[in-house]
N, C-alpha and C positions, 0 to 999 in steps of 0.2 A: 340235107341228104340223109336218108334213112340208112342205118347200118344193119341191113338184113344178114350180113355175113357173120355177125356176132351171134353164134348159136349157144344153146344151153350147155352143150358139152365143152365148148371152148371156155366159156365163162366159169363153169364148175371146176375145170382142170386148173385154170389160172388162180382162182380164188381159194379152193380147198386143197388141191394137190400141191401146187407151187407156193401156196400161202402168200400170194401177192396181195397188197392192199388195193382198194378200189382205185386209188390215185395211181398206183403203179400199173394196174391193168389198163387204165385210161391212157397212160403214156405209151404202154406197149402196143395198144391197138390204135393209137393216134386218134383219140376221140375225147369228148368232154366227160368229166366225172359224172355229170348229171345223166348222161346216156347209160353209163354203167349201172347207176342206181336204178334207173327205170327198167333196164334189162333184168337186173337181179330180182326186182319185184315181179316182173312178168314171168320169169322162170321159177319163181318161188325158191330162190336160193337164200337160205337163212343167214343173216349177217352174224359175224363172230361177236361174242360178248366183248365188252371194252377191255376187261382184264386180260383176255386171250390175245386181243389185238396188240395190247401193250407188251405182252410177253414176246410176241413174234417180233415186234419192233425193237425191243431190247436186244433180242438175239441178233438182229441185223445192225445193232449199234445205231439205231435211228434216234432213240431217246438217250441223251447223255447229260448227267449233272456233274458239274466240276467238283473236284474234291474240296477245294477251299470253301466253296459255297456250302457244301454239306457239313464241313467241320464247323463253320460259323453257326449254322442253324441248329445242328444236332449237339455239338459239344460246348460251344460258347454260350449260345442263347438257351441251350437245354430244352429245345422244343421236342415234342414227341413226334414219332413217325406220322401219326395222324395229322398233327398240326402242320408239319412240313408239306405233306401231300396237299393240304388246303392252300398253303402259301404258294406252292409251285404249280398247283392245278394238275397234278398227276395222281395216280392211284398209290395206295400205301405199298403195294407189292413192288412197284417201281422204285420207290424210295429205299425200301429194304434191300433190294438187289444192288442198287447203286452204292449203298453203304458197304455192303459186302465186297463189291467190286473194287472199292477204293480202300479196302482194308481198315475200315472204321468199325471198331468193336461195338456190337450192339449192347445196350444196357440190359441187365438181368431184370426179371419181373419184379423182384424185391426193390431194386434201385428205381425202377419206373414208378412203383407205388409210392416209395418214399419221396421222390422228386415231385410227384403230383400232389402229395400231402403238403409239402413245403410251399408249393405255389398257391394252394388253396388256404394256407394258414393265415389267420387274421393277424394283422400287424400289431405290434405292441402299442403303438401310438393310438390305434383305433380303440383297442380295449381300454387303455388308460382314459381316453376321452369319455367313453360311454360309462365306465364304471365310477371314475372319480369326479369328473366334471358334471356329467349329466345325471349322476347318482342313480343309474339304472341297476337293477339286481342282475345276477348272473342269468337267472331264468328269463328276464326281460331282454337281455342282450342276445341270448340264444334264439329267442323268438324273432327278434329284429333281424338278426343275421342268418336266420334259417339254419341254425346249427343245433346239435344236441347239447343239453345242459352239461353233460360230462366233458364234452369237448372244450367248452368255455372254462370250466373248472381246471382242467389239465393245463390249458394254455396260461391261465393266471399263475399257476405254480411254476410252469416252464419259464415265464418271464420274470418271476420273483415278485409279482404284484400281490401285496397283502390284502386279504379280505377284510371287510369292515367288521367292527365288533357288533355283537347283537344289539347293543344299546342304540346303535344308529337306527335300526329298523323300529325299535320300540319308541323312538322319539321323532319318527317321521311326521306324525301329526301332533299338533300342539295340544298339551294337556293343561287343564285348568284345576285349580285348587277347589276343594269343596267349599261352597259359599252359602250353603243352606243353614237354617237355624236348627235348634235341637229337635223340633218337631219333625222336620224333614229327616234328620239323622235317625230319629227313632223309627220312622216309617221304613227307611232303607234297611235298618238292622232287622226289622220284622220281615221285610220282603226277602232279604238275603238268607235269614235262617229258614225261611219257608221254601225258597225256590232257586237260589243262586249258589254257584261255587265261586270262591275267591281264593287266589293263591299268589304269594309273593314270588316274583321271578328271581332266578339265580343272581342277577345283577343287584338285587335288593333295592332297586330304584323304583320299580313299578309293580303294580298289582294287576293281575288279569282277572276280570270278573265276567261271568257268562252263564248261560243256561241253554237248554234245548227244549223246543216246543213245536207242536204242529199248529198251534193257534196263532192266527194273524194278530189277534188282540194282544197277545203276550209280547209279540215283537214291537208293536206300537207302544205298549207300556214301557218296555225296556228302553226304547228310543226317548220316550218322554222323560224317564227318570235320569238317564245318563248321557243323552245326546249333547247336553250343554257342557259336559266335562271333557269330551274328547271324541275320537272317531270310532264309530261302531262298525264292526265287520260282521256280515251276515252270510252264512254259507248257502249253497244251493240246496234245494229240497232233496232229501235222501229217499231211498226206496220206500221207507216206512212213513214218509210224509214229514219227518222231523227236519227242523232247521236249527243250526247252532248260531247263536249271536254272542259276540265277545267284544269287550272294550278293555283297553289298557288305561289304568288310572294312576295318578301319582300317589305319594305316600300320605297325602291328606285324607285318604280313604282307608287308613289302617284299621279303622273301627269295623270294617267289613271282613277283616281276616279271621276273626274269632268265630268258631262254629261250635259253641257249647250249648248244652241242653238246659239253658236257663235264660231268663230275661234279666238284663243288667239292672242293678238296684236303683240307679238314678231314673230309670224308666218306670219302675214299679212305684217309686215314691211320688210320682207326679201324675195326676189324672190325665192331663193333656198329652203328656209324652206316652203314657200307656195306651191311650186310644189311638194315637198315631201309629204306635207299634202294632196294635191289633189290626189296624187298617192295612198295614203292609203285609202282615202275616195272613190276613184274610184274602187279600189280592193274590197271594201265592198259594195258599192251601185251603181257603174257605169255600163254602158253597151256600148260596142263598137261593131257595127254590120254593115251589109250590108242590106239596106232597099229593099223593093220589086222592087223599080224603079232602082235597081243596083247602089245606091248612098251610100257611106260610111257615118256613123253617129255616133256621140258621145253623150250619154245622161246621165244625172244624175237625179235621182228621190229620194225624201225623204220627211218625215214629217218635217224635220228641215228647216223651212222657212228662218230663218236668215242666216244659213250656206249656203244654196243654193244661196241666194242673195249676200252674201259676196264673194263666189267663182266667181260668175258672174262679180262683180265689179273688183275683182283682176285680172281676165282674161282680162278685158278691159284695165287695167293699163299696161299690157304687150303686148298690141296690138293684142289680139286674139278676133276677133269680133264674138259674139254669140247672139242668140236670148234671149230676157229678160225672166226671170223665169215666169211661170204661173201655175195655179192649173191644175193638171192632173186628179186627182180624188177627188171629193168633200167629205167632212166629212159626215158620215152616209151611204155611199154607201155600198151595200152588194154584195160581189163577189159570183160566182156560188158555191164555196165550203163553203159558209156561213160566210166567214170572213168579219167583219164589219170594215170600216175605221173610227177610232175615231178622226182623224184629217184630214185636207186637205193634200193631197199629192202634193208637189211642184216638178217641174222639169224644166230643160232647156236643149237645145240641140244645137249642132254645126254640120252643114252639108255642109257648103261652103268649097270648096276644100282647099284653101290656109290657112285660119286660122285653119282648122282641121288638115292639114298636119303639120303645125307648132306645134300645141299642141301635136300631136302624137309623133313627134320627141323629144319634151321636156319630155314626160312621158315615152318613151320607155326604158331608162336606170333606171327608178325609180319604175315601176310596178313590183310586185313580184308574183301576181296571174298568174298561168300558162295559164289559159283560157283567161284572159284579154290580156296577151302578144300575144297569138295566134290570137285573134280577132284583136288586134292592127296591126299585120303584114298583115292580110288580108285586113284591111281597107287601110293601106299604099299602098299595091299593087293596090287596086282598084283606088285610087286617081292618082297614077303614070300612070296606064293604060289609064285612062280617059284623062289625060294631053297629053299623047303620041298621042291619037287620034286627039286631037285639033291641 
């Protein structure tokens, strides 16, 4: 049976003026709620928002939450108003009004924040397991638990968990003693004096050795020289294209710590050791190229005045004639990129065919830098080709 007697005026008055719910209107007019819903849609009567409906229901004492239930949820279990509203499936305003009605004091904002922080706080047992048993760093723990590094650090202090000593990180990877012969030792000293920094760590147990370069060949050479002695760390490429590569070595590499402007006597006194040293220094600071006049040339340039002069003298001893060292760039000179020379740069070169070819043949089995070896072979071919023409 159609209810044509339910007009818009009647429905509007009952719903908006008398503030009856649709269910109450249906009871009042002795019809189904579905009928009321259809009539409201037909007459374009806008339904009340849920929060307004709840407020009216609360005023009529329709929604009631018992005080014991609220005390259990809010005070004992320390749930937030939002969480209680989710548990009881009512809006937050309802929970708040019921708390006030039952004379339950609401938490202050500071208390609510503190309580939330306590609930989100990582348990001591979790930190203990990750830090001490799984050996993760504080940074790795923060990343794993999606927290800030400072939060993990503060919690460690709060729980009284002592941080590991620096030596733990320095010994994370196994380190091997230097097991090379004196020729390899001489090469490494030459390479270190030319292009590496070496420093004893505060623990005095390990040495950090590293360098910076844009060249991939230099990284490969560093790995070739030191990869067998420990773990090499390589940084990401910087804006200027440089990468830093570092290794921690044990004290069997103490011979790399010295950075003096001279070649050790035991190297100068032995031709094989001297040539190995020269190969290392050449891989770091040398240049083998073909000049514009199509003449092969070997050059060494460095701030190390004494080392350059000692190399020159020792080459003369083995009958390799070369030009005396001279200042290439004077102290205080400013390059186009803004780099200032804080010392005089010394250099010497060899471009005469026979002494140069002799030196190249001596260095060929000793050089380890891939580009230096390629350049050496080009220079060798250049000399042989020029000799054939003669």
